[in-house]
C-alpha positions in Angstrom: 8.3 21.5 -2.0 9.0 18.5 0.2 10.8 18.8 3.5 14.2 17.2 3.9 14.6 13.7 5.3 16.0 15.2 8.5 12.6 16.8 9.4 10.6 13.5 9.4 9.4 12.4 12.8 11.5 9.4 13.9 9.4 7.9 16.7 7.3 4.8 16.5 3.6 5.5 16.8 1.8 4.1 19.7 -0.3 1.0 19.0 -3.7 2.0 17.8 -2.7 5.5 16.6 -2.9 4.6 12.9 -6.5 4.7 11.6 -6.3 1.3 10.0 -5.3 -0.2 13.4 -8.4 1.4 14.9 -10.5 -0.2 12.2 -8.9 -3.6 12.9 -9.4 -3.7 16.6 -12.9 -2.2 16.4 -14.2 -4.7 13.9 -12.3 -7.8 15.0 -14.5 -10.9 15.5 -12.9 -13.2 18.0 -15.5 -15.9 17.1 -14.8 -15.8 13.4 -14.1 -19.2 11.8 -11.5 -17.4 9.7 -7.8 -17.7 10.5 -6.2 -14.7 12.0 -4.4 -13.9 8.8 -7.6 -14.3 6.7 -9.6 -12.1 9.0 -6.9 -9.4 9.1 -6.6 -9.3 5.3 -10.3 -9.1 4.9 -10.6 -6.2 7.3 -7.7 -4.3 5.7 -9.4 -4.6 2.3 -12.6 -3.4 3.8 -10.8 -0.4 5.3 -9.3 0.7 2.0 -12.8 0.6 0.4 -14.4 2.9 2.9 -15.8 6.1 1.4 -14.3 8.2 4.3 -12.1 7.8 7.3 -13.7 9.0 10.6 -11.5 11.5 12.4 -12.3 9.7 15.6 -9.8 7.1 14.5 -7.0 9.6 13.8 -5.5 11.5 16.8 -3.1 13.2 14.4 -6.1 15.1 12.9 -5.0 14.0 9.4 -1.4 15.1 9.9 -1.9 18.3 12.0 -0.1 16.7 14.9 2.3 14.5 12.9 5.4 16.2 14.2 4.4 15.9 17.9 6.4 13.2 19.7 4.3 10.3 20.6 3.4 11.0 24.3 2.1 7.5 25.1 0.0 8.8 27.9 1.3 12.4 28.6 -1.3 14.2 26.5 -4.7 12.5 25.8 -5.2 14.7 22.8 -2.8 12.6 20.9 -3.8 9.3 22.3 -5.9 6.8 20.3 -9.6 7.0 21.0 -9.7 3.2 21.4 -6.4 1.9 23.0 -5.8 -1.7 22.0 -5.3 -4.2 24.7 -2.1 -6.2 25.1 -3.9 -9.2 23.7 -5.1 -7.3 20.6 -1.6 -6.0 19.9 -0.1 -9.5 20.1 -2.8 -11.2 18.1 -4.0 -8.6 15.6 -1.5 -5.9 15.1 2.1 -7.0 15.9 2.1 -10.0 13.6 1.0 -7.9 10.6 3.9 -5.6 10.0 7.2 -4.6 11.6 7.8 -1.4 13.6 9.9 -0.2 10.7 6.9 -0.5 8.3 4.6 1.1 11.0 6.9 4.2 11.0 6.7 4.4 7.3 2.9 4.0 7.4 2.8 6.8 10.0 4.8 9.2 7.9 2.8 8.4 4.7 -0.5 8.9 6.5 0.6 12.2 8.2 1.8 13.6 4.9 -1.2 12.4 2.9 -2.5 15.8 1.9 0.6 16.4 -0.2 -0.4 13.6 -2.6 3.2 12.2 -3.0 3.2 8.7 -4.4 5.2 5.8 -3.1 7.9 4.4 -5.5 7.5 0.7 -5.3 10.2 -1.7 -6.5 8.5 -5.1 -7.3 11.4 -6.8 -9.1 14.6 -8.0 -7.3 16.2 -10.4 -9.8 19.0 -8.0 -10.6 20.6 -7.7 -7.2 23.0 -4.9 -6.4 22.8 -3.5 -9.9 19.0 -3.2 -9.4 19.7 -1.4 -6.1 21.9 1.1 -7.8 19.5 1.8 -10.6 16.6 2.1 -8.2 18.4 4.9 -6.4 19.1 6.6 -9.8 15.4 6.5 -10.5 14.7 8.1 -7.1 17.4 10.7 -7.4 16.1 11.9 -10.8 13.6 14.0 -8.8 14.6 16.2 -6.0 11.1 16.0 -4.5 11.1 12.2 -4.5 14.6 12.0 -3.2 13.7 14.3 -0.3 11.0 11.8 0.9 12.8 8.6 -0.1 13.2 7.5 3.5 9.5 6.6 3.8 8.2 6.5 0.2 10.9 4.6 -1.7 9.9 0.9 -1.1 12.9 -1.2 -1.9 12.9 -4.4 0.2 12.9 -7.9 -1.4 11.5 -9.6 1.7 8.5 -7.2 1.9 7.8 -6.1 -1.7 8.9 -8.8 -4.1 5.5 -8.8 -5.9 6.4 -9.3 -9.5 3.5 -8.0 -11.6 1.1 -8.1 -8.7 1.9 -4.6 -7.4 -1.6 -4.3 -5.7 -0.3 -6.4 -2.8 1.2 -3.2 -1.5 -2.3 -2.2 -0.2 -2.3 -5.3 2.1 0.9 -4.0 3.8 0.5 -0.2 3.6 -3.2 0.6 3.2 -2.2 4.2 4.1 -1.3 4.8 0.5 -4.8 4.1 -0.7 -5.6 7.8 -0.6 -7.8 10.4 1.0 -8.6 13.9 0.0 -7.4 16.6 2.3 -10.5 18.1 3.9 -10.5 21.9 3.4 -12.6 23.5 6.2 -15.7 25.5 5.2 -15.6 29.2 6.1 -18.6 31.3 6.9 -17.9 35.0 7.1 -21.6 36.1 7.2 -21.6 36.9 10.9 -22.6 40.5 11.7 -19.3 41.1 13.4 -17.5 39.5 10.4 -16.2 36.7 12.6 -15.0 33.8 10.4 -16.5 30.5 11.5 -14.8 27.3 10.5 -17.1 24.4 9.7 -15.9 21.1 11.0 -15.9 17.7 9.4 -15.8 14.3 11.1 -14.3 12.6 8.2 -11.3 12.5 5.8 -13.1 11.9 2.5 -11.9 9.5 -0.2 -14.4 10.5 -2.8 -13.4 12.8 -5.6 -14.7 16.4 -5.6 -18.3 16.1 -6.8 -18.5 19.8 -7.8 -15.6 19.4 -10.1 -17.1 16.2 -11.6 -20.3 18.0 -12.3 -18.4 20.8 -14.1 -16.7 18.2 -16.3 -20.0 16.4 -17.1 -21.5 19.6 -18.3 -19.3 19.4 -21.5 -19.5 15.7 -22.0 -22.7 15.4 -24.1 -21.4 17.6 -26.9 -18.0 15.9 -26.9 -19.6 12.4 -27.2 -21.5 13.5 -30.3 -18.3 15.0 -31.8 -16.3 11.9 -31.1 -18.9 9.6 -32.6 -18.8 11.7 -35.8 -15.0 11.4 -35.9 -15.0 7.6 -35.3 -17.6 5.9 -37.5 -16.6 2.5 -36.1 -17.3 3.4 -32.5 -20.1 0.7 -32.3 -17.5 -2.0 -33.0 -15.1 -0.6 -30.5 -16.6 1.9 -28.0 -13.3 2.4 -26.3 -12.0 4.2 -29.4 -13.9 7.3 -28.0 -11.4 7.3 -25.1 -8.8 8.7 -27.4 -5.7 10.4 -26.1 -5.6 14.1 -25.6 -6.9 16.9 -23.4 -10.5 15.8 -23.6 -13.5 16.1 -21.3 -13.5 12.3 -20.9 -9.9 12.4 -19.7 -10.7 15.3 -17.5 -13.3 13.1 -15.8 -10.7 10.4 -15.2 -8.4 13.0 -13.6 -11.2 14.1 -11.2 -11.9 10.4 -10.3 -8.2 9.9 -9.4 -7.5 10.3 -5.7 -4.0 8.6 -5.4 -1.2 7.3 -7.5 1.8 4.9 -7.4 5.1 4.8 -9.2 6.1 1.2 -9.9 9.6 0.1 -10.7 9.1 -3.4 -12.2 11.2 -5.7 -14.4 10.3 -3.7 -17.5 11.4 -0.5 -15.9 14.9 -1.8 -15.3 15.2 -2.8 -19.0 13.7 0.4 -20.5 14.3 3.1 -17.8 10.6 3.9 -18.0 8.6 4.2 -14.8 5.1 2.8 -14.6 2.8 5.6 -13.4 -0.5 4.3 -12.1 -3.4 6.5 -11.2 -6.1 5.1 -8.9 -9.7 6.0 -7.8 -11.2 5.7 -4.4 -11.5 2.0 -4.6 -8.0 1.4 -6.0 -9.2 0.8 -9.5 -6.8 2.0 -12.2 -8.1 5.2 -13.9 -5.2 5.6 -16.3 -1.7 4.1 -16.4 1.3 4.4 -18.6 5.1 4.5 -18.9 7.1 7.6 -18.4 10.7 8.3 -19.3 12.9 9.7 -16.6 12.7 13.4 -16.6 13.4 15.4 -13.4 11.6 18.6 -14.4 8.5 16.7 -15.5 8.3 14.5 -12.5 8.8 17.4 -10.1 6.1 19.3 -12.0 3.7 16.4 -11.5 4.5 16.2 -7.8 4.1 20.0 -7.3 0.7 19.9 -9.0 -0.5 17.3 -6.5 0.9 19.2 -3.6 -0.9 22.4 -4.7 -4.2 20.5 -4.8 -4.5 20.2 -8.5 -5.6 17.2 -10.5 -3.0 15.0 -12.4 -2.2 16.4 -15.8 0.3 15.6 -18.5 1.5 12.9 -20.7 0.4 9.7 -18.8 -3.1 11.0 -18.0 -3.7 12.2 -21.6 -2.0 9.3 -23.4 -2.0 6.4 -21.0 -4.2 3.3 -21.0 -7.6 3.7 -19.4 -8.3 1.1 -16.7 -10.7 -1.7 -17.2 -13.2 -0.2 -14.7 -13.5 2.9 -16.9 -13.6 1.5 -20.4 -16.8 2.2 -22.4 -17.0 -1.5 -23.4 -18.0 -2.2 -19.8 -21.2 -1.3 -18.1 -19.4 0.3 -15.1 -17.4 2.5 -17.4 -20.5 3.6 -19.3 -22.3 4.4 -16.0 -19.3 6.4 -14.7 -19.5 8.6 -17.9 -23.3 8.7 -17.6 -23.8 7.0 -21.0 -26.4 4.5 -22.1 -25.6 1.2 -23.8 -25.7 3.2 -27.1 -23.3 5.8 -25.6 -25.9 8.5 -25.4 -25.4 10.9 -22.6 -28.0 10.6 -19.8 -27.5 12.5 -16.6 -29.3 10.0 -14.4 -27.3 7.0 -15.7 -24.5 7.6 -13.2 -22.7 5.5 -10.7 -21.4 6.9 -7.4 
């Protein structure tokens, strides 16, 4: 599965080599009435809501060049397309995050196609004992332990978020998620020469073809669920019942990233908070998971192999507010009318 820690690149990326840094310097408004911190935070949040990341911003080609040493100016193929000025570095980029965090961001971005989550510790009120237990949680999975140098986030000064774990996106937007872009092959040439179709983007959207396959079975399932739950009008969310259902399958497909949170409750229960997220960092499903090396490694392997998240949390966890049937947005995602009748054109992107 994962490579060992020793194989991670250890250089600090050149300023502007990370896509979010390209977004910041390309969209910075020096005449803005906002403070520097306010404008930077706004732009970071705009960046993680983009539908796709242009490859022009990414000289690594989404990780293909991640193990190349940063040449600074030796090889223009690996240089940022828009090199920030010294003033932009000092005002926009350097005050935002340390070089240590930039190295972590680089490694997370370059390895994004594997789908490994970060393990974020958000509670630090238990001192050294908390440090010891956190390492136990990491080491319960060989796969997580192998990438702990960049994905185990255990720093009270940087990550003491309490219950507000979403603040991690303001520091490491690289974890927000992108789908690995598989090239399109065309072998129809008369000489049977395979042509590789190129793409200028790293997409964040879920696989639309898979979504359509899931929707095909939804109409019948909705009718069956209504028959089983006579009180569905009083509580529409009862139809989002646990199990290996079509509705849960749609939530799996909408999921593009995930985070493992080690919060205060984790330290008292030894249960990790598994949070699955869509392209806009809305929670699709979340729930607690007991420590189990085999199961956690299985979850990681499925992501690395390009599959959708399966298993206990996805099938039994709590559905996020954005996807509940009691909300208009949730009904639109499932292509349901206000009366929960399936209607194909009642969809949201």
